[in-house]
N, C-alpha and C positions, 0 to 999 in steps of 0.2 A: 791415496788412491791405488786400487789394484793395478798391477803393472800392465796387464792386457788392456784394461780400460784407459789407462794413461796413454798407451801407444795409440789406441784408436782415437782418443780425444785430440792428441797432438797432430795425428794424421789429418783429422777433419779440419783442424784450424789451418794447417798448412795448405790443405786442399782449397779451402775458402779463399785463402790469400793468393794461391798460385794458379789453380786450374783455369779459372775464367780469364785471368790475365795472360796465361800462356796461349789460350785460344786466340786472344786478341793479337798476340805476337804472330801466331800462325797465319792470321789473315794478312799480315804484312807480306807474305809470300806473293800474294796477288799484286800488291803495290810494287814489289821489286820486279816481278816478271812483266808488268805492264809498263814500267818506266826505265828499266835497266836492261840493256841487251845481254845475251848469254856470255859474251866475252868479258864485259865489265862486271857481270855478276860473278864470273869466275875470279876476277881480281878482288872483288869484295869478300868472297869466301876465303881466299888465300890470306888476305890481310887480317880477317877475323881469326883464322886459325893461327896465324903468326903471333897475334896478340895473346891468344890463349896459350901459346907455346912459351912466350916470354914471361907471362905473369907468375907461374910457379917458380921460375928462376929468380926473378927480382924480389919476390916475397919469401923465398926459401920455403914455400908451401906452409908458411907459419899459421895461416888461417885454420888449417887442420889441427894444429897444436892448440890453437885458441879454444876450439870446441872441446878437445879432449881434456885439457887441463882446466879450462874455465868451468866445466861441469863438476870436476872432481873437488869435493869439499876440503880436501887436504891442502889445497893451494889457494893463495891470496889472489883474488881476481884482479886487484890493482897491479900486482907484480906481473901477472900473466899478460894483461893488456898492454902495459908499458913496455914489456920486453918485446911483444909483437910489433908495436909501433916503431920502436927503435930499429928493429930488424928490417922493417920495410923501408924506413928512411935510408938505411945503409944500402939496401938493394936499389933504391931509386937513384942514388948517387952513382952506382956502378952502371946502371942503364944509361944515364946521361953521358957518362964518359965513353961508353962503347956504342952509342947510337949512330955515329957515322958509319959503322960497319953494316948497318941495315941497308945502306944504299947499294950494297953488293947484290941484293935480291932484286931482280929485274922488275917485279910487279909492285915494288914499293916506291917507284919513282913518283915524286910529287906528294907522297903521303907520309914521309918519315916523321915529321913533326907531329902530325895528328896521331900516328901510330904510337909514338912515345907517350903522348898525353893520355891516350886510350888506356895504355898499360897502367899508368900511374893512378888514374881515377878508378879503374876497375879493382886494382889492388887495395886501394883505400876503402872502397865499399865492401869488399870481401871481409876484411878484418872487422869493420864496424858491425856488419850483419851477423857474422859468426859469434862475436862477443855478445851481442844482444841475445842471440839464441842460447848461448851458453849460460847466460844469467836467468834463463827461463822465461824471457819476455817474448813468448811465441806469438802472442797476438800482435805485438808491435812489429815483429819480424814479418808476419803475414800482411799487415797493413802496408809496410814498406814495399813488399813485393808487388802489391796492387798499384801503389803510386809510381814505383819505378817503371813498371810495364806501361802504365797509362802515359807517363811523360815520354817514354821511348816511342810509343806509337804516335803521339802527337808531333813529336820532333821529326819523325820519319815522314809523316804526311806533309809537314811544313817544308822541310828541306829537299825532299825527293820529288813529291808530287807538286808542291807549290813552287819552289825555286829551281827545280830540275838540276840539283847539284850532284845527283848520281852517287858514286862511291864516296865522294867527299861529304855529301849530306848524311850518308849512313854513319860515317865515323864521328861527325859532329853530334849526331843524335845520341849515340852511345855515350860519348864523353859527357854531355850535358845531363843525361839521365842518371849516370852513375855518380856524378858530382852532387847533384841535388839529393839523391838517395843517401849518400854518405853524410852530407850536412844535416839532413833530416834526422837520421839516427843519432848523430852526434849531439844534436840539440835536445831531442825528445827524451833520449835515454840518459842524458847527462854524462856522456862519455868523457867529458873533460875532467870529471872528478876522479877518473881512474888512470889518467895519464899525468904522471909527474916523474921527473928523472930520479927523484929520491926513492921511487918505488922499484927502480931497476935492480934486479937480482940476478947476478951472474950464474948462480947455481940453477935457478929456474930456467934461465935463458938457455943454458947448455942442455938441460933436460928437454926443453921444447924443441931445440934444434936437432937433438939426437932422434927425436920422434919424427920431426917433419922432413928433415933432409932426405931420408930414404924414400919419401913420398914424391920428391921432385922428379927423379927419373921415371917413377911409376906414372905420374901425371903426364909427363912428356911422351912416354911410350904409348899411352892411350891416344894422345893427340896425333902421334905419328901415323896412326891408322887412318884417321880422316884426312890428315894433311898430305900423306903420301898418295892416297887415292887421287886427290885433286891434281897434285903435281905430276904424277905419272900419266894421267889422262891428258893433261894439258901439253906435256912435252914429249911423250913417247910416240913412236910410230905404231900404227895399227890399222884396223879396218877404216876405210874412208867414212867420214861422218861420225865415227864413234870415238875419235880422239881429237885433241886440239882444244882451243879456247872455248868454242861453242859447246863441245861435248862436256868439258869440265863444268861449264855453267849449268847444263842440263842435269848432270850428276848432283850438283849442289842443290838444285831444286827438288830432285827426287828424294833427298834425305829429310825434307821438311815434315812429311807425314809420319815417317818412322820416329821422328823426334817427339811425337805425341806419347809414344810408349815410354820414352825416356822421361818425359814430363811427369807421367803417372808415377813412375818409379822414384823420381827425385822427391816428389811430394812425400811418398812413404818413407824414403830413406832419411829425409831430414828428421822425421820423428823416430825412426828405428835406430839411427845412429846414437841418439841420446839414450834410448832405452838399453841398447847393447852395452854402453859404457856404464850406465847406472846399475845394471844387473850382472856385471862381469863377475862379481864375487858371490852371487846367490847360489844356493844349493841346487835348485832345479833349473839351472841355466840351460842345460842341454835340452830339456823338455820344452823350455820356452823357445829356443831356437827352432826346434823341430816343428812346433805348431805354427809359428809365424812363417817360416820358410815354406812349408807345405801350402798354407793358405795364400801366401804371396805368389808362389809359382802358379797355382791354379788360376788365380785372378788375372795374372799377367798373360797367361796363355789365352784365356777367354777374350781379354782386351785386344790382343794381337790378332786373333781370328776375326774379330769384329772390324778392325782396321783393314785387313786384307780383303774381306768381303765387300767393303764399301770403298775400296781404294779408287775405283774409276769415278765414282760420284764425287768423292772428296777432291780428287785431282781437278775435275771440272770446276769445282767451286773455288778452290784455292789458287789455281794456276791460270793466269791470263795469257792465253796463247794467241790472242787476236793480233797483237802488235808483232810478236816474235813467235811464229808457228812452230819453231824448233822445240819449244817447251812442251808441246803436246805429247811427246814420247816419254816424258819423265816417269809416268806411272808404270811403265814396263819394268823398271828396276826397283820399284818400291817394295814389292812383297819380299824379295830376298833381303833387302835392307831392314825391313821390319823384324824379320827373324834374327838378323845380325844384332840389331839394337837390343832385342829381347835377351840375347846371350850376354850382352854387355851389362844389362840390368842385373842379371843373376850374378855376374862377376862382382858388381858393385855391392850386392848383399854380402857375398862371401868376404869382401875386403873389410867389412865391419868386424869380422872375427879378428883379423890382423890388427885393426886399430884398437879394439877393446882389450886385446891381450898383449898389445905393444910388440907385435911381431911385424912391423911395417916393412922390413926388408923383404918379406915374402911377397908383398904387393909389388915390389920392384922386379924380382926375378921372374915372377909369373907374367907380368906385363911385358917384360923383355922378350920372353918366348913368343907372346902374341904379336909383338911388333915385328920380330924377325919373320914369322910365318906370313904376316901381311905383306911385307916388302917383297919377299921372294915370290909369293903368289901374284902380286901386282905385276912384277916384271914378266912373269910367264903368261898370265891370263889376259892382261890388258892388250898385249901384242896380238892375241888370238881373237878375243871377244870384245875388246874396247870397254865401254861403260859396264856391261854385265860382268866382265872379268873382275873389275874393281869391287862390285857388289858381292860377288862370290868370295873374293879374298877377304873382305871385311867380315862376312859371316864365319868363314873358316878360322880366322885368327881369334875371334871372340869365343868360338866353340872350343878350340884347343885350350884356351886359357881356362874356360869353365871346367873342362875335364881334369885339368891339373888342380885347380883350386878346390873342387868338390872333394878331392882326396886329401890334399894338403891341409886345408883350413880345418877339417874335422879332426885333425890330430890335436888341435888346441881346444876345440869345443866339439866333442863327439855328439852327433845327432843323426838319426836315420833319414835316408833319402830314398824315394821310390824312383829308381833309375828306369824301370820299364815304362812307367807313366810319363816320365820326361821324354823318352824316345818316341813313344806313340804320339804325344802332343806335337813334338817337333816335326815328325813325318807328316802329320795331318796339316800343319801350317804350310809346308812346302806343297802339298797336294792342292790346297786352296789357292796358293799363289800361281801354280801352273794353270789352274782353271781360269783364274782372273786374266792372265796374260793371253792364253790361247783362245779363250771364249768358244769352247766346243758347243755342239747342239745341247740345248737345255742347261746351259751353264749357270743360269740364275738359280734354277732348281737345285743343281748340284751344290752350289755355294750355300743355299739355305739349309740343305740337309747336313752339310759339313759343319756349319756353324752350330746347328742344334746339337750335333754330336759333341762338339767341343764344350758346349755349355753343360750338357748332361754329364759328360765324363769328368768334369772338374768341379761341378757345383757342390758336390757333397763336402769337399774339404772346406769350402768357404762357409757353408751353412753350419757345419759342425762347430767351427770356431766362433761364429756369431752366437750359436746356441749356448756355448760355454760362457761367453761374455754376459749373456742375459741371466744365466743362473748364478753368476758371481755377484756378491754384494759389494 
């Protein structure tokens, strides 16, 4: 199959398996805001971020190595999978030994056992799903995504809305969903055939760890951005009503709509990462990257503009502010966060260059710069502007990382980028965001004109690529 058509085909399969289910998960925002107060919602968000922080450590980010070496035909899949499983079992042992230290975090009181189980089941599912994807079983991967989301939704409704278990209900829901997903993949894909201790290969294990370990700090540093935002808002001093537990809960809710952009990007990235690895040695690699990145950027700018234009409507649909009126202000911070998440998505694309060319240490140091920028700006801006300060710090950190990566990554895979177009699109998104928040006279008309401009300005890149796909046999 032509590489462009294969990329589109895989993207469509992942979209079918992910987008509808992700929308279903987004609807859980209304369930959370209607049943969990802002303070407890802040605790839920921090526990989730803590789990996401621990998982790369206890798994040594080995799932990234599974997709990298599982696709590579020069490596035995059985050795890759067995090495990954042994690595994770070792990491779980470390987690169990060190779990008492989690009690030092004030928001984990009463949740440590569930938090540990959460990390174990999520890590188990990660390795299983990445190995299924590496074997090319993309339809099974997509089906699992649908089933995992559906079970998570049903468990949340049962334990939070039905039994009113709040934060505990959320943790139990994630644990059961991940466990069932992992068992489903293990059974249907026959993963037991690939796990035997005799397949253990120290040489391959060392190679996988050399690839994955530099990704641990990179993954953690990205999480620091979201984690530090919530911690600083919750515990720092600042404007009344814009810091503290309630404010942190509002900030957590305001990130839900921007996550739609991340969802769109993740669907594409799952397919793109496979193509980037497969085409790493091709002669027209640079041309391939240029066409894909240009189209990807254009599409993502249009999608982001659409979200900003409809952010008030989406907030009213997704956020239940009847029980807890404090949630009604969450939309004010969403436009800035949408642009911030968009920058993160572009960084994710550029990280594929490092993965494909095995320069993963560059993912680390560029992420380190972003984390430092985020923490410094959080300390300065949250004290002045509260929640909005955290949103601005998030955008700034991702933007700085993008500026570094767009120069550094192209040393390994040179491809042209239209910087003027990027700047114009970014400025237009901020203008749309200001109009949404301030609601000046004729603001709906202004938004409509702005969105049409974004579509016309970016549509050519998308249609050109689609035209090339139609002409190719």
